[in-house]
C-alpha positions in Angstrom: -8.3 -7.8 -2.6 -9.8 -7.8 0.6 -7.9 -9.8 3.8 -10.4 -11.0 6.4 -9.2 -12.1 10.0 -9.0 -15.7 9.5 -7.5 -15.3 5.5 -5.1 -17.8 4.5 -2.8 -17.8 1.2 -1.4 -20.5 -0.9 1.3 -19.5 -3.3 1.8 -22.0 -6.5 4.7 -20.6 -8.9 5.4 -22.4 -12.4 8.2 -21.0 -14.2 9.4 -23.7 -16.4 12.5 -25.9 -15.5 14.3 -23.6 -13.5 13.8 -24.7 -9.9 16.0 -21.8 -8.3 14.1 -19.1 -10.2 10.8 -20.9 -9.1 11.8 -20.8 -5.5 13.1 -16.9 -5.6 9.8 -16.0 -7.3 7.5 -18.0 -4.6 9.4 -16.0 -1.8 9.2 -12.8 -3.2 5.4 -13.3 -3.8 5.0 -14.9 -0.1 6.7 -11.9 1.3 4.7 -9.7 -0.7 1.4 -11.5 0.5 2.7 -11.6 4.3 2.6 -7.8 4.6 -1.5 -7.9 3.5 -2.2 -10.3 6.4 -3.8 -9.5 9.5 -1.6 -9.6 12.6 -3.0 -11.6 15.6 
């Protein structure tokens, strides 16, 4: 994956009907992606 200077990310998580688990997974994915995004 290549991340450019104006990159954006949208995180969508669908995990059954467990809202707490879906929120936790979305936070985990967002944290991992944040490390890849350029800093301005």
